[in-house]
C-alpha angles and dihedrals in degrees: 000000000000091000090055092055096044095090091047091049090051089050092052091049091049091048090049092052092047093052092050096041092100096034131069115278116248112282122229090261090052091050093051092046092050091049092051092045091052091057092050092047090050090054088057092046090241089145099167093054090043090056091049090055092047090055089055095053090044091069118121091242092063122096111278097243093048092046093050093049092049092048090050093052099042094072092048093049092046091053091053096052109104121222132207128200107212126199134177129217133188122225088264092053099257121143118257121204103170094078123133116208127198127182115204088337095312116119109238100172139357093202139011119254103160094255120134112253119215115230136170120261120256137059114322137174113233122196120197119199125187127173112269093006132102112254117261121219123196133173114216132184106219117203120219112252094014108141132206096354111183120229123175124198110205114199124202096014125132114283118240114244114258118251117245114256133188089254092063099043098078089066088060096052110029124121135059126293088254091058090048090053091057093059104038142012125247093258094054094046094051092043089056089047090053092049091048091049092050092051089047091055090049090051092051090048092051090047090054092049093049091046091054090047091049091051092051092046091048091052091050091048091051089053092049093044109032092162133063092271132040116244095193134053089230090061091048090051091050092053090048091051091049091052092049092050091048091052091049090051091052093050092047093049093048093046093045093049092048092051092050090051090049090050090054091051093050092047095049093044094050117116112264095048119120112294089226092056119108130179131198130187123197138173120213141149090289093055133252117349128197118196127181141172126201 
């Protein structure tokens, strides 16, 4: 991995020297400040900025011990920076080049040229803009050390339906039992409640399956990557798979629980229930709450 980055590191060093050929070389104070800043940036996983500071304190005008340490670290940091190869497609499948990409508000590219783009590890929000097309927004979890990951932005395609969440369920089940009776009969209301409950059970089951899969994948990833950083692409891929399964489990659990709560509301609000019964649904910081009185 380090050998692969050696030419790029040399190129960065050469570019740095060229830029500063006509300017004063970094002073000792500048070298020390850059070295300290690189450590702080590394703690925040801002690897691209960390590498830029290491190139400053690698200058020939820096003290020998500082320069040697920065040169030693720059290859390691460069190898840990993940890269993504972005591409754009129209609804008909044609390639799009005039696509502007921002990551957390920072402009990464003004057009697509098939070259891998270095990014920092972690979760980021990417926005893709193309002329005459609505902007696309995607959240991606970028794994440290992952190289040449492929991401395709498809413009003008059909939008995927949004998953139900607890925040949207109260609009399906608000109102008094009397109001519910005006719009549907008891059989229809309880049929809908049964369907919602069945889907909720399926969601909980899927969440359990994904959770078990995520646990197994995490265990395998820990075996493949016993240290703080993965030395193999297989280990990186296993960690990525474990994270994806864990996210799927969370979505399934939340959706299943929300559907079960909605089923309870529909059942209790159906005509034929006690006239003194009342049901309230609320959403707060602790989640979805169902309150009833009979």
